[in-house]
C-alpha positions as CSV (number, residue, x, y, z in Angstrom):
1,M,-28.5,-13.6,8.3
2,T,-28.3,-9.9,7.3
3,V,-24.7,-8.9,7.0
4,E,-24.2,-5.6,8.5
5,L,-21.8,-2.8,8.9
6,R,-19.1,-4.6,11.5
7,H,-19.2,-7.7,9.5
8,L,-17.8,-5.8,6.9
9,R,-15.1,-3.9,9.0
10,C,-14.5,-7.6,10.7
11,F,-13.4,-8.5,7.2
12,L,-11.5,-5.7,5.6
13,A,-9.5,-6.0,9.2
14,I,-8.9,-9.6,8.4
15,A,-8.2,-8.5,5.3
16,E,-5.5,-5.6,6.0
17,E,-3.8,-7.4,8.4
18,G,-3.4,-10.5,7.0
19,S,-4.0,-12.7,10.0
20,I,-7.1,-13.3,12.9
21,T,-5.0,-12.3,15.4
22,R,-3.9,-9.0,13.8
23,A,-7.2,-8.4,13.3
24,A,-8.8,-9.4,16.9
25,A,-6.1,-6.9,18.4
26,R,-7.3,-4.0,15.9
27,L,-10.8,-4.4,16.8
28,H,-10.6,-5.1,20.5
29,L,-12.1,-8.6,20.1
30,T,-11.3,-12.0,20.8
31,Q,-9.8,-14.1,18.0
32,P,-13.1,-16.8,18.7
33,A,-15.5,-13.8,17.9
34,V,-13.9,-12.4,14.4
35,S,-13.8,-16.1,13.8
36,R,-17.1,-16.5,14.0
37,T,-17.9,-12.9,12.4
38,L,-16.1,-14.0,9.6
39,S,-17.6,-17.6,9.2
40,R,-21.0,-15.8,9.4
41,L,-20.0,-13.5,6.7
42,E,-19.3,-16.3,4.3
43,L,-22.5,-18.0,5.1
44,A,-24.7,-15.3,4.5
45,L,-22.9,-14.8,0.8
46,G,-22.6,-18.4,0.0
47,V,-19.1,-18.3,-1.4
48,R,-15.1,-18.7,0.8
49,L,-13.5,-15.3,1.4
50,V,-10.2,-16.5,3.3
51,D,-8.0,-19.5,2.3
52,R,-7.0,-20.3,6.0
53,S,-5.3,-23.3,4.3
54,T,-1.9,-21.5,4.6
55,H,0.9,-20.4,7.0
56,H,-0.3,-17.3,5.7
57,L,-3.9,-16.5,5.7
58,E,-4.4,-15.7,1.8
59,L,-7.9,-13.9,0.5
60,T,-9.8,-16.1,-1.7
61,T,-10.7,-14.8,-5.9
62,E,-14.1,-14.0,-4.2
63,G,-12.5,-12.5,-1.4
64,R,-10.1,-9.9,-3.1
65,A,-13.5,-9.1,-5.4
66,F,-15.5,-8.9,-2.5
67,R,-12.6,-6.5,-0.2
68,D,-13.0,-3.9,-3.0
69,K,-16.6,-3.9,-2.7
70,A,-16.6,-3.7,1.1
71,A,-14.3,-0.8,1.5
72,A,-16.2,1.1,-1.1
73,A,-19.4,0.4,1.6
74,V,-17.6,1.5,4.4
75,A,-16.0,4.4,2.9
76,A,-19.3,5.6,2.0
77,F,-21.3,4.9,5.1
78,D,-18.5,6.9,7.1
79,E,-18.5,9.7,4.5
80,A,-22.7,10.0,5.4
81,V,-22.8,9.5,9.2
82,L,-19.4,11.6,9.8
83,P,-20.0,15.7,10.7
84,A,-18.6,18.1,8.4
85,R,-16.9,20.1,11.1
86,L,-14.8,16.9,11.4
87,R,-13.9,16.3,7.7
88,Q,-12.0,19.9,7.7
89,W,-9.3,19.1,10.6
90,P,-6.9,17.7,9.6
91,L,-6.2,16.5,6.0
92,R,-5.2,12.7,6.0
93,L,-2.8,12.3,3.2
94,G,-2.1,8.0,3.5
95,H,0.6,6.2,2.2
96,P,2.3,2.8,2.3
97,W,5.5,3.3,2.3
98,S,7.9,6.2,1.1
99,A,5.8,8.9,0.7
100,A,6.2,11.1,-1.8
101,G,9.7,10.4,-1.7
102,E,12.2,13.2,-2.4
103,Y,9.1,15.7,-3.0
104,T,7.1,15.0,0.9
105,T,9.3,17.1,2.9
106,P,9.1,20.2,0.7
107,L,5.2,19.2,0.4
108,L,4.8,19.3,4.0
109,R,6.7,22.4,4.5
110,R,4.6,25.0,1.5
111,W,1.2,23.2,2.7
112,S,2.1,24.2,6.3
113,E,3.2,28.0,5.0
114,A,0.1,28.0,2.5
115,H,-2.6,26.6,5.0
116,P,-2.2,27.0,8.2
117,E,-5.3,26.2,9.2
118,T,-5.2,22.5,7.9
119,P,-3.3,20.4,9.1
120,L,-2.1,17.8,6.5
121,E,-1.4,14.2,8.1
122,L,1.2,12.2,6.9
123,L,0.0,8.3,7.4
124,R,1.7,5.1,6.9
125,I,-1.0,2.3,6.4
126,D,0.1,-1.3,5.2
127,D,-2.6,-1.7,2.5
128,R,-2.5,-1.5,-1.4
129,T,-4.6,1.8,-1.1
130,A,-3.0,2.9,2.0
131,G,-6.0,3.4,4.0
132,L,-7.8,5.5,1.1
133,T,-10.8,2.9,0.3
134,R,-11.9,2.3,4.0
135,G,-12.0,5.8,4.4
136,A,-8.9,5.8,7.2
137,V,-7.0,9.1,5.2
138,D,-8.7,11.5,2.5
139,I,-6.1,11.1,0.1
140,A,-3.1,9.5,-0.6
141,V,-0.1,8.4,-2.3
142,L,0.1,5.3,-4.5
143,R,2.7,3.6,-6.4
144,G,1.6,1.3,-9.3
145,R,-1.7,1.7,-10.7
146,V,-4.9,1.2,-8.6
147,D,-8.4,-0.2,-9.8
148,A,-10.4,0.4,-7.4
149,P,-14.3,1.4,-7.2
150,G,-15.0,5.0,-7.1
151,V,-11.4,6.3,-6.4
152,I,-9.9,9.4,-9.0
153,T,-6.1,8.8,-9.8
154,E,-3.7,12.0,-10.8
155,Q,-0.5,11.1,-11.7
156,L,2.1,13.3,-10.5
157,Y,5.6,11.4,-12.0
158,T,7.7,8.3,-12.2
159,E,10.7,6.6,-11.1
160,P,12.6,4.4,-11.4
161,R,12.9,0.8,-10.1
162,V,15.9,-0.3,-8.0
163,A,16.9,-3.8,-6.3
164,T,16.8,-4.5,-3.0
165,V,19.9,-7.1,-2.0
166,P,21.8,-8.5,1.1
167,S,24.7,-6.4,2.1
168,D,26.9,-9.0,1.7
169,S,25.7,-10.5,-1.4
170,P,27.6,-10.3,-4.9
171,L,25.1,-9.3,-6.4
172,A,25.9,-5.9,-3.7
173,A,29.0,-5.1,-5.5
174,R,27.2,-4.5,-9.3
175,P,26.7,-0.9,-10.7
176,E,23.8,-2.0,-11.9
177,L,21.2,-5.1,-12.5
178,T,18.7,-6.1,-15.2
179,P,15.5,-8.3,-14.2
180,A,17.5,-11.4,-15.4
181,D,20.2,-11.2,-13.5
182,I,18.4,-11.6,-10.9
183,A,15.4,-14.1,-11.5
184,G,17.5,-17.1,-10.4
185,E,17.5,-15.5,-6.8
186,T,14.0,-16.1,-4.3
187,V,12.5,-12.7,-4.3
188,V,10.8,-11.2,-1.4
189,L,7.4,-9.6,-2.6
190,N,5.5,-7.4,-0.6
191,S,1.9,-8.6,-0.8
192,V,0.2,-6.3,0.9
193,S,1.5,-2.7,0.0
194,G,4.4,-4.0,-2.5
195,L,4.2,-3.1,-6.4
196,T,6.4,-6.0,-7.4
197,T,5.2,-8.9,-8.8
198,P,6.2,-12.5,-11.3
199,D,5.2,-10.2,-14.3
200,L,8.3,-8.0,-13.5
201,W,10.0,-10.8,-16.0
202,P,7.2,-11.0,-18.6
203,G,8.9,-12.5,-21.0
204,G,12.1,-14.2,-19.7
205,P,13.3,-16.2,-16.7
206,R,11.2,-16.2,-14.0
207,P,12.2,-15.7,-10.2
208,A,13.5,-19.5,-9.3
209,A,11.4,-19.0,-5.9
210,T,9.4,-16.0,-3.7
211,L,8.8,-15.3,-0.2
212,T,5.6,-13.5,0.5
213,V,5.8,-10.6,3.4
214,A,2.9,-8.1,4.8
215,N,4.7,-5.0,5.2
216,T,7.7,-2.8,4.5
217,D,9.6,-3.9,7.5
218,D,9.0,-7.3,6.9
219,W,10.7,-7.2,3.5
220,L,13.7,-5.8,4.3
221,A,14.3,-7.5,7.4
222,A,14.0,-11.2,5.0
223,I,16.5,-8.8,2.2
224,A,19.0,-8.4,5.2
225,A,18.6,-11.8,6.5
226,G,19.6,-12.8,3.1
227,R,16.4,-14.7,2.6
228,G,16.2,-13.0,-0.7
229,V,16.3,-10.2,-3.1
230,G,13.6,-7.9,-3.9
231,V,12.6,-5.0,-6.4
232,T,11.0,-1.4,-5.5
233,A,10.9,2.5,-6.6
234,A,13.9,4.6,-6.3
235,A,12.5,6.7,-3.2
236,T,12.6,3.6,-1.1
237,T,16.7,4.0,-0.8
238,R,16.0,7.7,1.0
239,I,13.2,6.9,3.4
240,H,14.0,3.1,4.4
241,A,17.9,3.3,4.4
242,H,18.9,-0.6,6.5
243,P,22.3,-1.3,7.2
244,G,22.1,-4.7,6.3
245,V,20.9,-4.1,2.6
246,T,22.0,-2.3,-0.3
247,Y,20.5,-1.0,-3.3
248,V,21.4,-1.3,-7.2
249,P,19.3,0.3,-10.1
250,V,17.9,-1.6,-12.1
251,T,17.7,-1.9,-15.8
252,G,15.5,-2.9,-18.4
253,A,12.0,-2.1,-16.4
254,P,9.4,0.1,-16.7
255,D,9.4,3.0,-13.9
256,V,6.9,3.5,-11.4
257,P,3.9,5.7,-12.1
258,V,3.6,7.7,-8.6
259,F,-0.4,8.8,-8.3
260,L,-2.6,11.1,-6.2
261,A,-5.3,9.3,-5.2
262,W,-8.9,9.9,-3.6
263,R,-12.4,9.0,-3.5
264,D,-14.9,10.6,-6.0
265,T,-17.7,11.0,-3.1
266,A,-17.5,14.5,-1.6
267,G,-14.6,14.6,0.3
268,H,-12.3,17.1,2.1
269,P,-12.6,20.2,0.8
270,A,-9.1,20.5,0.3
271,I,-8.2,17.8,-1.5
272,P,-8.0,20.3,-4.8
273,S,-5.5,22.4,-2.7
274,L,-3.3,19.6,-2.3
275,V,-3.7,18.1,-5.4
276,A,-2.6,21.5,-6.9
277,L,0.4,22.1,-4.7
278,A,1.7,18.4,-5.0
279,R,1.9,19.3,-9.2
280,E,4.0,22.9,-8.3
281,V,5.9,20.9,-5.7
282,V,7.0,18.3,-8.6
283,A,7.0,20.8,-11.5
284,E,9.2,23.2,-9.6
285,S,11.8,20.3,-8.9
286,G,11.9,19.4,-12.3
287,G,10.0,15.8,-12.0
């Protein structure tokens, strides 16, 4: 069987949605059609890409490696066939959560003043590169290092980490916490767009258990319901206030680097201007 672009798009939708059902809805296909397309792709490649044995669909090791290659191929195709006039209107800025934190509003306002001819669209997309590698956005604000083929990154600033705990937890009354303080808890991990992993506890006690979710909203809901605690970057406290959770500063953990990222192929002509303006906004705020 010849692997076609539709097979790659279907696989990427499954990988990003973490569900055959949601991928089918996104692609406007039936679930059986999506399942057949995935099976045919796996047969053509001779490897299993998706582990269907768990309640939450997950990529295999081969699937994770193929995802990056498939995303780069689809992005390159879209870049080649998209008319130049469409690439210039508007400029799409993606983020998985929290955008650029406190710098988001000044950046958007300064951009609209300086470049009224090019609207800047802020898009939240729940995947590790905020849709960048599949061509859904032109440039993205990402937290934590991203190693994806054909992606250029520039660090803008760093953010301290905070613990996210249920508001009725004894931990919520603490002035600060360390990774060791929450090692005995169930830690909720956003496996799709989050940056916290068990590696945050490299030498000491590790979390008693982990609970995996697929997006920031589910992550907050799980913590508010008392199912566990989380660790995130400080910008989350400003953008994602929640009545059921309390954010507590974390000491003894490395700060989170925040990057602008874009593809190294010819992209939106306004990308250099946005990168330069972002540098200015951060520098003027003392970041």
